[in-house]
gemmi code that builds the backbone of each chain (N, CA, C; Angstrom):
import gemmi

chains = {
    "A": [
        ("MET", (63.521, -131.120, 10.253), (63.717, -130.072, 9.242), (62.367, -129.391, 9.010)),
        ("PRO", (62.323, -128.048, 9.005), (61.038, -127.353, 8.833), (60.456, -127.659, 7.461)),
        ("GLU", (59.133, -127.754, 7.415), (58.472, -128.034, 6.149), (58.562, -126.802, 5.268)),
        ("ARG", (58.836, -127.012, 3.984), (58.903, -125.877, 3.077), (57.488, -125.541, 2.630)),
        ("SER", (57.070, -124.325, 2.917), (55.732, -123.939, 2.483), (55.837, -123.483, 1.039)),
        ("PRO", (54.736, -123.606, 0.279), (54.809, -123.216, -1.135), (55.102, -121.737, -1.256)),
        ("ARG", (55.995, -121.408, -2.180), (56.386, -120.013, -2.371), (55.752, -119.421, -3.610)),
        ("LEU", (55.432, -120.289, -4.581), (54.970, -119.827, -5.879), (53.662, -120.489, -6.245)),
        ("LYS", (52.894, -119.754, -7.067), (51.734, -120.369, -7.700), (51.967, -120.174, -9.193)),
        ("VAL", (51.976, -121.237, -9.942), (52.312, -121.162, -11.371), (51.072, -121.463, -12.198)),
        ("SER", (50.824, -120.610, -13.186), (49.718, -120.880, -14.110), (50.190, -120.574, -15.527)),
        ("ILE", (49.460, -121.104, -16.470), (49.826, -120.920, -17.882), (48.710, -120.135, -18.564)),
        ("GLU", (49.078, -119.067, -19.230), (48.124, -118.261, -20.000), (48.611, -118.238, -21.441)),
        ("GLY", (48.122, -119.166, -22.238), (48.629, -119.263, -23.613), (50.069, -119.736, -23.594)),
        ("ARG", (50.959, -118.941, -24.160), (52.370, -119.320, -24.167), (53.126, -118.718, -22.980)),
        ("VAL", (52.399, -117.995, -22.126), (53.060, -117.282, -21.028), (52.909, -118.049, -19.719)),
        ("THR", (54.022, -118.223, -19.042), (54.005, -118.794, -17.696), (53.886, -117.659, -16.695)),
        ("VAL", (52.866, -117.721, -15.864), (52.673, -116.676, -14.848), (53.073, -117.246, -13.492)),
        ("VAL", (53.999, -116.567, -12.861), (54.476, -116.986, -11.547), (54.005, -115.960, -10.527)),
        ("GLU", (53.188, -116.406, -9.606), (52.696, -115.507, -8.579), (53.428, -115.823, -7.278)),
        ("LEU", (54.094, -114.828, -6.727), (54.767, -115.008, -5.440), (53.702, -114.915, -4.360)),
        ("ILE", (53.566, -115.943, -3.543), (52.365, -116.011, -2.701), (52.603, -115.801, -1.206)),
        ("ASP", (53.784, -115.406, -0.831), (54.044, -115.193, 0.591), (54.571, -113.775, 0.778)),
        ("LYS", (53.903, -112.981, 1.587), (54.301, -111.574, 1.776), (55.723, -111.429, 2.284)),
        ("LYS", (56.141, -112.403, 3.071), (57.472, -112.257, 3.658), (58.512, -112.964, 2.802)),
        ("ILE", (58.106, -113.285, 1.614), (58.856, -114.261, 0.842), (60.205, -113.746, 0.408)),
        ("LEU", (60.301, -112.436, 0.194), (61.534, -111.960, -0.410), (62.541, -111.547, 0.649)),
        ("ASP", (62.811, -112.453, 1.578), (63.954, -112.240, 2.434), (65.025, -113.253, 2.051)),
        ("GLU", (66.162, -113.107, 2.647), (67.326, -113.850, 2.194), (67.080, -115.352, 2.176)),
        ("MET", (66.351, -115.817, 3.182), (66.169, -117.268, 3.302), (65.336, -117.835, 2.167)),
        ("SER", (64.357, -117.086, 1.752), (63.425, -117.600, 0.746), (63.949, -117.439, -0.673)),
        ("ILE", (64.844, -116.481, -0.866), (65.282, -116.119, -2.223), (65.831, -117.314, -2.973)),
        ("SER", (66.720, -118.062, -2.330), (67.372, -119.149, -3.066), (66.354, -120.211, -3.460)),
        ("GLN", (65.368, -120.438, -2.592), (64.327, -121.428, -2.923), (63.511, -120.970, -4.120)),
        ("ILE", (63.126, -119.704, -4.088), (62.338, -119.167, -5.199), (63.167, -119.187, -6.480)),
        ("GLY", (64.414, -118.773, -6.365), (65.298, -118.753, -7.527), (65.413, -120.129, -8.174)),
        ("GLU", (65.562, -121.154, -7.361), (65.652, -122.532, -7.888), (64.390, -122.893, -8.645)),
        ("GLN", (63.265, -122.563, -8.065), (61.997, -122.956, -8.680), (61.748, -122.220, -9.995)),
        ("VAL", (61.984, -120.915, -10.018), (61.718, -120.196, -11.274), (62.733, -120.565, -12.340)),
        ("ASN", (63.974, -120.786, -11.950), (64.974, -121.184, -12.944), (64.673, -122.566, -13.524)),
        ("ALA", (64.088, -123.426, -12.712), (63.669, -124.733, -13.224), (62.568, -124.569, -14.275)),
        ("LEU", (61.677, -123.620, -14.052), (60.624, -123.352, -15.043), (61.233, -122.847, -16.350)),
        ("VAL", (62.226, -122.004, -16.245), (62.879, -121.454, -17.440), (63.579, -122.561, -18.217)),
        ("ALA", (64.227, -123.452, -17.468), (65.008, -124.518, -18.110), (64.127, -125.425, -18.958)),
        ("ARG", (62.850, -125.519, -18.588), (61.936, -126.427, -19.298), (61.499, -125.890, -20.655)),
        ("SER", (61.726, -124.626, -20.897), (61.171, -124.013, -22.104), (62.278, -123.600, -23.064)),
        ("ASP", (62.002, -123.720, -24.367), (62.992, -123.314, -25.367), (63.072, -121.795, -25.479)),
        ("SER", (61.936, -121.149, -25.373), (61.910, -119.689, -25.485), (60.899, -119.166, -24.464)),
        ("PRO", (61.339, -119.103, -23.221), (60.380, -118.832, -22.146), (59.775, -117.432, -22.207)),
        ("ALA", (58.481, -117.383, -21.931), (57.793, -116.095, -21.754), (57.198, -116.137, -20.358)),
        ("MET", (57.709, -115.299, -19.482), (57.336, -115.410, -18.069), (56.894, -114.075, -17.513)),
        ("VAL", (55.818, -114.129, -16.739), (55.370, -112.963, -15.976), (55.535, -113.307, -14.507)),
        ("VAL", (56.142, -112.410, -13.744), (56.232, -112.588, -12.298), (55.318, -111.560, -11.649)),
        ("ASP", (54.338, -112.065, -10.916), (53.296, -111.234, -10.313), (53.658, -110.929, -8.861)),
        ("PHE", (53.805, -109.642, -8.551), (54.217, -109.195, -7.224), (53.046, -108.755, -6.333)),
        ("SER", (51.838, -109.135, -6.676), (50.666, -108.656, -5.913), (50.793, -108.887, -4.414)),
        ("ASN", (51.376, -110.019, -4.034), (51.446, -110.380, -2.611), (52.759, -109.982, -1.943)),
        ("VAL", (53.591, -109.251, -2.658), (54.926, -108.948, -2.135), (54.936, -107.602, -1.431)),
        ("GLY", (55.203, -107.622, -0.130), (55.233, -106.388, 0.636), (56.625, -105.988, 1.081)),
        ("ASN", (57.599, -106.881, 0.873), (58.967, -106.601, 1.291), (59.932, -106.952, 0.176)),
        ("MET", (61.098, -106.390, 0.241), (62.074, -106.567, -0.824), (63.471, -106.549, -0.239)),
        ("SER", (64.437, -107.093, -0.996), (65.823, -107.030, -0.553), (66.724, -107.009, -1.782)),
        ("SER", (67.978, -106.685, -1.562), (68.900, -106.666, -2.696), (69.118, -108.085, -3.227)),
        ("SER", (69.010, -109.073, -2.368), (69.148, -110.457, -2.838), (68.028, -110.832, -3.792)),
        ("ALA", (66.833, -110.342, -3.503), (65.709, -110.598, -4.404), (65.960, -109.943, -5.759)),
        ("LEU", (66.497, -108.749, -5.742), (66.831, -108.080, -7.005), (67.865, -108.897, -7.766)),
        ("GLY", (68.835, -109.419, -7.055), (69.852, -110.253, -7.687), (69.252, -111.486, -8.324)),
        ("MET", (68.321, -112.105, -7.622), (67.639, -113.279, -8.158), (66.898, -112.925, -9.446)),
        ("LEU", (66.237, -111.788, -9.468), (65.491, -111.358, -10.652), (66.430, -111.045, -11.814)),
        ("ILE", (67.571, -110.453, -11.513), (68.548, -110.147, -12.571), (69.061, -111.435, -13.201)),
        ("THR", (69.362, -112.397, -12.364), (69.840, -113.695, -12.866), (68.755, -114.367, -13.696)),
        ("LEU", (67.536, -114.305, -13.229), (66.409, -114.884, -13.974), (66.277, -114.209, -15.338)),
        ("HIS", (66.340, -112.895, -15.329), (66.226, -112.108, -16.552), (67.299, -112.509, -17.557)),
        ("LYS", (68.507, -112.688, -17.051), (69.647, -113.055, -17.911), (69.408, -114.437, -18.523)),
        ("ARG", (68.960, -115.372, -17.713), (68.741, -116.749, -18.202), (67.632, -116.786, -19.245)),
        ("ILE", (66.610, -115.993, -19.025), (65.517, -115.963, -19.997), (65.994, -115.346, -21.306)),
        ("ARG", (66.760, -114.285, -21.210), (67.277, -113.627, -22.427), (68.200, -114.551, -23.201)),
        ("GLU", (68.998, -115.331, -22.475), (69.936, -116.253, -23.132), (69.178, -117.286, -23.968)),
        ("LYS", (67.922, -117.537, -23.598), (67.111, -118.482, -24.368), (66.156, -117.737, -25.303)),
        ("ASN", (66.476, -116.489, -25.597), (65.645, -115.650, -26.464), (64.210, -115.543, -25.954)),
        ("GLY", (64.058, -115.529, -24.650), (62.733, -115.416, -24.055), (62.468, -114.001, -23.578)),
        ("GLN", (61.352, -113.838, -22.875), (60.970, -112.520, -22.376), (60.443, -112.638, -20.959)),
        ("LEU", (60.679, -111.580, -20.197), (60.232, -111.542, -18.809), (59.517, -110.223, -18.560)),
        ("ALA", (58.402, -110.273, -17.851), (57.731, -109.044, -17.427), (57.372, -109.196, -15.946)),
        ("LEU", (57.439, -108.098, -15.225), (57.026, -108.068, -13.831), (55.738, -107.262, -13.752)),
        ("CYS", (54.855, -107.595, -12.805), (53.604, -106.840, -12.724), (53.138, -106.699, -11.286)),
        ("CYS", (52.189, -105.754, -11.111), (51.488, -105.589, -9.837), (52.437, -105.257, -8.697)),
        ("ILE", (53.403, -104.398, -8.967), (54.388, -104.030, -7.953), (53.853, -102.856, -7.133)),
        ("GLN", (53.813, -103.025, -5.826), (53.325, -101.952, -4.946), (54.292, -100.764, -4.996)),
        ("PRO", (53.778, -99.562, -4.731), (54.623, -98.356, -4.854), (55.918, -98.406, -4.050)),
        ("GLY", (55.834, -98.924, -2.823), (57.046, -98.986, -1.995), (58.100, -99.895, -2.600)),
        ("ILE", (57.661, -100.980, -3.164), (58.578, -101.920, -3.802), (59.096, -101.315, -5.102)),
        ("TYR", (58.237, -100.636, -5.834), (58.680, -100.021, -7.091), (59.781, -99.004, -6.822)),
        ("GLU", (59.706, -98.352, -5.679), (60.738, -97.367, -5.328), (62.116, -98.043, -5.267)),
        ("VAL", (62.140, -99.261, -4.786), (63.409, -100.002, -4.735), (63.952, -100.213, -6.151)),
        ("PHE", (63.074, -100.568, -7.068), (63.504, -100.739, -8.461), (63.991, -99.420, -9.048)),
        ("ALA", (63.292, -98.347, -8.723), (63.652, -97.041, -9.297), (64.978, -96.538, -8.741)),
        ("ILE", (65.160, -96.678, -7.429), (66.395, -96.199, -6.800), (67.599, -96.918, -7.381)),
        ("THR", (67.451, -98.177, -7.678), (68.553, -98.983, -8.208), (68.628, -98.948, -9.730)),
        ("ARG", (67.732, -98.185, -10.367), (67.633, -98.069, -11.833), (67.234, -99.377, -12.498)),
        ("LEU", (66.775, -100.339, -11.725), (66.381, -101.598, -12.347), (65.027, -101.482, -13.043)),
        ("ASN", (64.336, -100.378, -12.825), (63.112, -100.150, -13.603), (63.458, -99.893, -15.070)),
        ("GLU", (64.737, -99.636, -15.341), (65.183, -99.448, -16.733), (65.566, -100.773, -17.384)),
        ("ILE", (65.778, -101.781, -16.553), (66.201, -103.090, -17.067), (65.000, -104.003, -17.288)),
        ("PHE", (64.092, -103.985, -16.314), (62.956, -104.904, -16.371), (61.763, -104.254, -17.055)),
        ("ARG", (60.964, -105.081, -17.726), (59.664, -104.640, -18.231), (58.703, -104.729, -17.057)),
        ("ILE", (58.165, -103.597, -16.631), (57.286, -103.564, -15.456), (55.919, -103.052, -15.881)),
        ("CYS", (54.900, -103.856, -15.607), (53.528, -103.527, -16.004), (52.642, -103.372, -14.790)),
        ("SER", (51.567, -102.615, -14.967), (50.688, -102.364, -13.820), (49.864, -103.591, -13.464)),
        ("THR", (49.375, -104.271, -14.490), (48.477, -105.401, -14.234), (49.021, -106.674, -14.857)),
        ("ARG", (48.506, -107.777, -14.400), (48.919, -109.065, -14.938), (48.537, -109.164, -16.416)),
        ("GLN", (47.334, -108.717, -16.731), (46.870, -108.820, -18.113), (47.763, -108.013, -19.049)),
        ("GLU", (48.120, -106.843, -18.606), (49.007, -105.988, -19.415), (50.349, -106.691, -19.628)),
        ("ALA", (50.848, -107.317, -18.577), (52.135, -108.012, -18.675), (52.048, -109.182, -19.649)),
        ("ILE", (50.986, -109.952, -19.555), (50.810, -111.103, -20.455), (50.722, -110.620, -21.890)),
        ("GLU", (49.933, -109.583, -22.113), (49.759, -109.080, -23.481), (51.059, -108.513, -24.025)),
        ("SER", (51.898, -107.985, -23.164), (53.158, -107.402, -23.632), (54.118, -108.474, -24.145)),
        ("LEU", (53.890, -109.712, -23.732), (54.784, -110.795, -24.147), (54.244, -111.564, -25.352)),
        ("ASN", (53.021, -111.255, -25.750), (52.419, -111.998, -26.857), (52.611, -111.287, -28.200)),
    ],
    "B": [
        ("MET", (50.870, -85.691, 26.034), (51.908, -86.720, 25.867), (51.339, -87.868, 25.050)),
        ("ARG", (52.100, -88.311, 24.041), (51.609, -89.403, 23.215), (51.919, -90.725, 23.897)),
        ("PRO", (51.076, -91.717, 23.663), (51.350, -93.030, 24.279), (52.761, -93.503, 23.958)),
        ("GLY", (53.211, -93.259, 22.770), (54.529, -93.749, 22.379), (55.652, -93.120, 23.172)),
        ("ASP", (55.404, -91.925, 23.751), (56.462, -91.264, 24.503), (56.890, -92.081, 25.710)),
        ("LEU", (55.988, -92.965, 26.183), (56.322, -93.749, 27.357), (57.141, -94.983, 27.009)),
        ("ALA", (57.260, -95.243, 25.741), (57.877, -96.487, 25.330), (59.216, -96.234, 24.651)),
        ("ARG", (60.175, -96.996, 25.061), (61.474, -96.918, 24.391), (62.085, -98.303, 24.464)),
        ("LEU", (62.654, -98.712, 23.363), (63.357, -99.978, 23.349), (64.843, -99.683, 23.274)),
        ("ALA", (65.560, -100.124, 24.273), (67.021, -100.021, 24.219), (67.538, -101.395, 24.603)),
        ("GLU", (68.037, -102.096, 23.616), (68.370, -103.501, 23.853), (69.489, -103.941, 22.931)),
        ("LYS", (70.329, -104.828, 23.433), (71.340, -105.434, 22.571), (70.924, -106.872, 22.345)),
        ("MET", (70.898, -107.263, 21.076), (70.572, -108.648, 20.725), (71.775, -109.255, 20.034)),
        ("VAL", (72.009, -110.525, 20.335), (73.155, -111.216, 19.736), (72.642, -112.473, 19.064)),
        ("ILE", (73.004, -112.652, 17.802), (72.564, -113.847, 17.077), (73.769, -114.517, 16.433)),
        ("PRO", (73.674, -115.824, 16.189), (74.733, -116.491, 15.417), (74.632, -116.052, 13.966)),
        ("SER", (75.641, -116.374, 13.192), (75.638, -116.005, 11.765), (74.758, -116.986, 11.008)),
        ("ASP", (73.478, -116.770, 11.121), (72.479, -117.701, 10.627), (71.280, -116.888, 10.137)),
        ("LEU", (70.829, -117.167, 8.921), (69.777, -116.340, 8.325), (68.428, -116.532, 9.027)),
        ("GLU", (68.203, -117.722, 9.560), (66.953, -117.960, 10.297), (66.919, -117.076, 11.546)),
        ("ALA", (68.046, -117.014, 12.247), (68.134, -116.170, 13.435), (67.957, -114.694, 13.055)),
        ("ALA", (68.502, -114.322, 11.922), (68.363, -112.941, 11.460), (66.904, -112.601, 11.200)),
        ("ARG", (66.202, -113.552, 10.606), (64.784, -113.325, 10.323), (64.015, -113.108, 11.628)),
        ("GLY", (64.303, -113.933, 12.625), (63.635, -113.801, 13.922), (63.907, -112.451, 14.566)),
        ("LEU", (65.142, -112.017, 14.487), (65.505, -110.721, 15.064), (64.778, -109.588, 14.344)),
        ("GLN", (64.720, -109.669, 13.023), (64.005, -108.643, 12.253), (62.551, -108.549, 12.697)),
        ("GLN", (61.938, -109.704, 12.870), (60.519, -109.712, 13.260), (60.331, -109.045, 14.618)),
        ("GLN", (61.240, -109.326, 15.545), (61.146, -108.702, 16.870), (61.261, -107.186, 16.765)),
        ("VAL", (62.238, -106.735, 16.010), (62.444, -105.294, 15.867), (61.236, -104.641, 15.205)),
        ("LEU", (60.730, -105.283, 14.172), (59.593, -104.696, 13.457), (58.332, -104.643, 14.311)),
        ("GLN", (58.144, -105.648, 15.152), (56.980, -105.618, 16.057), (57.058, -104.400, 16.960)),
        ("ARG", (58.248, -104.158, 17.482), (58.425, -103.028, 18.397), (58.282, -101.705, 17.677)),
        ("VAL", (58.806, -101.630, 16.467), (58.677, -100.417, 15.659), (57.206, -100.098, 15.430)),
        ("ARG", (56.441, -101.131, 15.101), (54.998, -100.928, 14.856), (54.298, -100.449, 16.129)),
        ("ARG", (54.644, -101.065, 17.255), (53.993, -100.702, 18.529), (54.304, -99.277, 18.930)),
        ("LEU", (55.456, -98.792, 18.489), (55.837, -97.420, 18.826), (55.256, -96.412, 17.845)),
        ("GLY", (54.452, -96.881, 16.917), (53.683, -95.963, 16.075), (54.363, -95.516, 14.793)),
        ("TYR", (55.374, -96.237, 14.350), (56.004, -95.872, 13.081), (55.058, -96.208, 11.931)),
        ("ASN", (55.034, -95.333, 10.939), (54.127, -95.564, 9.812), (54.673, -96.644, 8.877)),
        ("ASP", (53.856, -97.012, 7.900), (54.226, -98.114, 7.008), (55.529, -97.835, 6.270)),
        ("GLY", (55.683, -96.611, 5.820), (56.894, -96.258, 5.060), (58.144, -96.410, 5.904)),
        ("CYS", (58.085, -95.934, 7.139), (59.244, -96.056, 8.039), (59.515, -97.521, 8.369)),
        ("ALA", (58.458, -98.258, 8.623), (58.634, -99.670, 8.960), (59.259, -100.419, 7.781)),
        ("PHE", (58.827, -100.105, 6.590), (59.390, -100.718, 5.377), (60.874, -100.408, 5.285)),
        ("ALA", (61.210, -99.146, 5.498), (62.606, -98.710, 5.388), (63.475, -99.406, 6.436)),
        ("ILE", (62.992, -99.456, 7.660), (63.771, -100.076, 8.740), (63.972, -101.556, 8.446)),
        ("ARG", (62.892, -102.208, 8.016), (62.994, -103.632, 7.709), (64.011, -103.898, 6.606)),
        ("LEU", (63.941, -103.098, 5.558), (64.844, -103.280, 4.416), (66.288, -103.054, 4.829)),
        ("ALA", (66.536, -101.949, 5.513), (67.913, -101.619, 5.895), (68.473, -102.655, 6.871)),
        ("LEU", (67.646, -103.086, 7.803), (68.111, -104.086, 8.764), (68.412, -105.403, 8.063)),
        ("GLU", (67.561, -105.788, 7.140), (67.787, -107.009, 6.350), (69.132, -106.924, 5.638)),
        ("GLU", (69.390, -105.801, 4.997), (70.648, -105.651, 4.244), (71.844, -105.694, 5.186)),
        ("ALA", (71.737, -104.984, 6.299), (72.868, -104.936, 7.230), (73.144, -106.319, 7.830)),
        ("LEU", (72.089, -107.021, 8.183), (72.278, -108.359, 8.766), (72.866, -109.328, 7.742)),
        ("CYS", (72.357, -109.281, 6.531), (72.896, -110.176, 5.489), (74.363, -109.880, 5.225)),
        ("ASN", (74.694, -108.607, 5.172), (76.096, -108.254, 4.952), (76.968, -108.755, 6.098)),
        ("ALA", (76.470, -108.578, 7.318), (77.246, -108.994, 8.491), (77.454, -110.513, 8.501)),
        ("ILE", (76.375, -111.229, 8.194), (76.440, -112.692, 8.236), (77.250, -113.248, 7.071)),
        ("LYS", (76.941, -112.773, 5.864), (77.565, -113.377, 4.680), (78.974, -112.848, 4.440)),
        ("HIS", (79.118, -111.533, 4.463), (80.411, -110.946, 4.094), (81.295, -110.737, 5.314)),
        ("GLY", (80.703, -110.222, 6.386), (81.523, -109.962, 7.576), (81.982, -111.252, 8.240)),
        ("ASN", (81.007, -112.096, 8.566), (81.335, -113.315, 9.309), (81.500, -114.542, 8.433)),
        ("GLY", (81.333, -114.363, 7.109), (81.565, -115.494, 6.196), (80.680, -116.695, 6.466)),
        ("MET", (79.464, -116.454, 6.962), (78.506, -117.534, 7.273), (79.043, -118.501, 8.340)),
        ("ASP", (80.010, -118.069, 9.107), (80.565, -118.920, 10.167), (79.672, -118.825, 11.401)),
        ("ARG", (78.960, -119.906, 11.698), (77.987, -119.879, 12.801), (78.645, -119.684, 14.159)),
        ("ARG", (79.945, -119.868, 14.204), (80.628, -119.634, 15.481), (80.794, -118.137, 15.741)),
        ("LYS", (80.647, -117.355, 14.707), (80.752, -115.901, 14.877), (79.364, -115.312, 15.057)),
        ("VAL", (79.319, -114.240, 15.839), (78.020, -113.658, 16.140), (77.866, -112.290, 15.492)),
        ("VAL", (76.608, -111.888, 15.432), (76.276, -110.531, 14.998), (75.558, -109.869, 16.169)),
        ("GLU", (76.006, -108.681, 16.539), (75.348, -107.928, 17.604), (74.494, -106.837, 16.982)),
        ("VAL", (73.287, -106.705, 17.500), (72.414, -105.628, 17.023), (71.982, -104.810, 18.231)),
        ("ASP", (72.405, -103.581, 18.253), (71.971, -102.653, 19.302), (70.779, -101.863, 18.780)),
        ("CYS", (69.671, -101.935, 19.504), (68.471, -101.193, 19.108), (68.221, -100.103, 20.128)),
        ("ASP", (68.039, -98.907, 19.646), (67.635, -97.801, 20.518), (66.492, -97.105, 19.791)),
        ("ILE", (65.274, -97.470, 20.170), (64.110, -97.030, 19.407), (63.110, -96.375, 20.343)),
        ("ASP", (62.720, -95.146, 20.007), (61.601, -94.537, 20.703), (60.617, -94.031, 19.659)),
        ("ALA", (59.651, -93.262, 20.077), (58.591, -92.858, 19.154), (59.088, -91.916, 18.062)),
        ("ASP", (60.249, -91.323, 18.264), (60.728, -90.324, 17.301), (61.826, -90.836, 16.380)),
        ("ARG", (62.647, -91.761, 16.877), (63.764, -92.212, 16.058), (64.158, -93.634, 16.400)),
        ("ALA", (64.624, -94.285, 15.375), (65.100, -95.658, 15.545), (66.573, -95.688, 15.156)),
        ("VAL", (67.398, -96.135, 16.091), (68.826, -96.265, 15.823), (69.186, -97.742, 15.939)),
        ("LEU", (69.716, -98.288, 14.864), (70.103, -99.696, 14.850), (71.591, -99.771, 14.523)),
        ("THR", (72.330, -100.465, 15.362), (73.772, -100.616, 15.134), (74.066, -102.102, 14.992)),
        ("VAL", (74.639, -102.470, 13.866), (74.910, -103.877, 13.561), (76.420, -104.088, 13.501)),
        ("THR", (76.887, -105.054, 14.279), (78.335, -105.301, 14.374), (78.634, -106.764, 14.097)),
        ("ASP", (79.586, -107.006, 13.215), (80.016, -108.397, 12.980), (81.429, -108.597, 13.499)),
        ("GLN", (81.893, -109.831, 13.406), (83.217, -110.169, 13.937), (84.242, -110.360, 12.826)),
        ("GLY", (83.935, -109.788, 11.686), (84.857, -109.925, 10.564), (85.976, -108.900, 10.605)),
        ("ARG", (86.825, -108.973, 9.579), (87.986, -108.089, 9.501), (87.597, -106.655, 9.155)),
        ("GLY", (86.387, -106.501, 8.625), (85.964, -105.178, 8.202), (86.237, -104.962, 6.723)),
        ("PHE", (85.787, -103.824, 6.223), (86.001, -103.496, 4.815), (85.836, -101.996, 4.642)),
        ("ASP", (86.132, -101.527, 3.447), (85.976, -100.110, 3.139), (84.713, -99.923, 2.308)),
        ("PRO", (83.654, -99.354, 2.878), (82.409, -99.191, 2.120), (82.590, -98.366, 0.854)),
        ("ALA", (83.585, -97.484, 0.857), (83.819, -96.659, -0.329), (84.345, -97.485, -1.501)),
        ("SER", (84.794, -98.697, -1.207), (85.330, -99.540, -2.275), (84.240, -100.295, -3.043)),
        ("VAL", (83.009, -100.209, -2.557), (81.920, -100.906, -3.247), (81.530, -100.102, -4.488)),
        ("PRO", (81.547, -100.716, -5.658), (81.229, -99.973, -6.882), (79.786, -99.462, -6.877)),
        ("ASP", (79.546, -98.393, -7.570), (78.211, -97.817, -7.693), (77.313, -98.758, -8.502)),
        ("PRO", (76.301, -99.338, -7.867), (75.475, -100.311, -8.591), (74.582, -99.664, -9.648)),
        ("THR", (74.449, -98.347, -9.601), (73.611, -97.687, -10.615), (74.406, -97.229, -11.830)),
        ("ALA", (75.730, -97.453, -11.798), (76.520, -97.142, -12.994), (76.122, -98.111, -14.096)),
        ("ASP", (76.142, -97.625, -15.330), (75.680, -98.447, -16.461), (76.347, -99.823, -16.475)),
        ("GLU", (77.649, -99.830, -16.222), (78.398, -101.087, -16.329), (78.064, -102.067, -15.206)),
        ("ASN", (77.402, -101.599, -14.168), (77.087, -102.470, -13.029), (75.607, -102.826, -12.917)),
        ("LEU", (74.806, -102.232, -13.780), (73.350, -102.376, -13.621), (72.877, -103.820, -13.626)),
        ("GLU", (73.519, -104.638, -14.438), (73.035, -106.018, -14.546), (73.851, -107.005, -13.722)),
        ("LYS", (74.619, -106.485, -12.790), (75.306, -107.391, -11.865), (74.321, -107.788, -10.769)),
        ("PRO", (74.370, -109.034, -10.324), (73.373, -109.504, -9.351), (73.629, -109.051, -7.922)),
        ("THR", (74.792, -108.512, -7.629), (75.098, -108.126, -6.244), (75.572, -106.676, -6.165)),
        ("GLY", (75.742, -106.208, -4.930), (76.345, -104.899, -4.725), (75.387, -103.765, -4.439)),
        ("ARG", (74.136, -104.073, -4.107), (73.143, -103.001, -3.902), (72.759, -102.777, -2.436)),
        ("GLY", (73.246, -103.614, -1.546), (72.784, -103.558, -0.166), (73.054, -102.233, 0.512)),
        ("ILE", (74.294, -101.769, 0.451), (74.648, -100.521, 1.130), (73.903, -99.343, 0.520)),
        ("MET", (73.794, -99.371, -0.777), (73.070, -98.298, -1.469), (71.626, -98.210, -0.981)),
        ("LEU", (70.979, -99.354, -0.816), (69.598, -99.361, -0.340), (69.523, -98.886, 1.108)),
        ("MET", (70.483, -99.284, 1.914), (70.507, -98.803, 3.300), (70.562, -97.282, 3.313)),
        ("ARG", (71.460, -96.710, 2.516), (71.635, -95.248, 2.487), (70.400, -94.554, 1.913)),
        ("ALA", (69.743, -95.203, 0.968), (68.584, -94.569, 0.325), (67.374, -94.522, 1.252)),
        ("PHE", (67.218, -95.542, 2.086), (65.992, -95.635, 2.872), (66.146, -95.151, 4.315)),
        ("MET", (67.346, -95.091, 4.832), (67.545, -94.588, 6.192), (67.997, -93.129, 6.141)),
        ("ASP", (67.794, -92.420, 7.241), (68.179, -91.007, 7.274), (69.669, -90.813, 7.506)),
        ("GLU", (70.279, -91.774, 8.201), (71.738, -91.715, 8.373), (72.271, -93.141, 8.347)),
        ("VAL", (73.427, -93.309, 7.715), (74.116, -94.608, 7.735), (75.596, -94.305, 7.910)),
        ("ARG", (76.169, -94.838, 8.980), (77.601, -94.567, 9.206), (78.316, -95.866, 9.547)),
        ("PHE", (79.427, -96.104, 8.870), (80.287, -97.245, 9.171), (81.429, -96.764, 10.046)),
        ("THR", (81.896, -97.645, 10.908), (83.123, -97.339, 11.646), (84.302, -97.411, 10.692)),
        ("GLU", (85.436, -96.924, 11.142), (86.608, -96.902, 10.264), (86.991, -98.322, 9.835)),
        ("ARG", (86.880, -99.240, 10.765), (87.233, -100.634, 10.439), (86.219, -101.224, 9.454)),
        ("GLY", (84.984, -100.834, 9.581), (83.984, -101.288, 8.622), (83.166, -102.479, 9.067)),
        ("ASN", (83.380, -102.955, 10.289), (82.598, -104.119, 10.733), (81.404, -103.704, 11.588)),
        ("GLN", (81.134, -102.435, 11.616), (79.970, -101.948, 12.362), (79.313, -100.827, 11.567)),
        ("VAL", (77.975, -100.888, 11.525), (77.222, -99.840, 10.835), (76.122, -99.349, 11.763)),
        ("ARG", (75.966, -98.041, 11.827), (74.925, -97.419, 12.632), (73.930, -96.762, 11.674)),
        ("MET", (72.642, -97.091, 11.863), (71.610, -96.577, 10.958), (70.535, -95.879, 11.769)),
        ("LEU", (70.081, -94.747, 11.257), (69.068, -93.956, 11.957), (67.880, -93.724, 11.039)),
        ("LYS", (66.690, -93.893, 11.588), (65.476, -93.542, 10.850), (64.597, -92.687, 11.747)),
        ("LEU", (64.216, -91.539, 11.240), (63.316, -90.654, 11.978), (61.865, -91.020, 11.670)),
        ("ASN", (61.022, -90.969, 12.663), (59.612, -91.313, 12.467), (58.864, -90.060, 12.021)),
        ("ARG", (58.712, -89.925, 10.707), (57.990, -88.753, 10.196), (57.282, -89.122, 8.914)),
    ],
}
model = gemmi.Model(1)
for chain_id, residues in chains.items():
    chain = gemmi.Chain(chain_id)
    for i, (resn, *xyz) in enumerate(residues, 1):
        res = gemmi.Residue()
        res.name, res.seqid = resn, gemmi.SeqId(i, " ")
        for name, pos in zip(("N", "CA", "C"), xyz):
            atom = gemmi.Atom()
            atom.name, atom.element = name, gemmi.Element(name[0])
            atom.pos, atom.b_iso = gemmi.Position(*pos), 0.0
            res.add_atom(atom)
        chain.add_residue(res)
    model.add_chain(chain)
structure = gemmi.Structure()
structure.add_model(model)
structure.setup_entities()
């Protein structure tokens, strides 16, 4: 069985959990479910999660990845938490805009801005 | 004459209904697209559309049945990339897919693949049966 390489780097900034996606090819169909499991596990651990997802290393996107983010967003909201996305490259942002998901998600230019928006 | 004018990829690839195989095929296509001089924007679009088409073929068309195959016909030169993806499923009516940008559908986790294909490629055409899609991207 192929070894699973790490997909996420998780850090804590005050009350905010920052999840950095660390593989450029990460957002294809195969990786989505793994990432989804890991981030949802982080949400489950918190009573009122505040999460930033950092897209600095993300160069590709898919509709499955958008679905994963929507599900994550819903789970966080159900726990009265907050989610912000940051550092999205222009090409990737276009995907959010075309699908109108830029109206659903809080999207910030920088990680610091995203963290501050949740505090 | 540009170097790319001498190069053309015309090939049929067949993969099982398996996401790992799909990933490998995408990488092959993208390598060739890059070698033929497509810019980053075009390469991004081709990769995205191919990913969506392959996932649809594997998951919805072939129902993840590894005994069924997906055929990908590539006809790529320096000016245009034509990708035709065919599954062995019963087919479907693309017009029956709800608009994912409608307010009532915005927060649904699925249903955006075809829309993204149409948004990023210059042409997207399904056969009447619906188990084959032809996508065109111009290199500009």
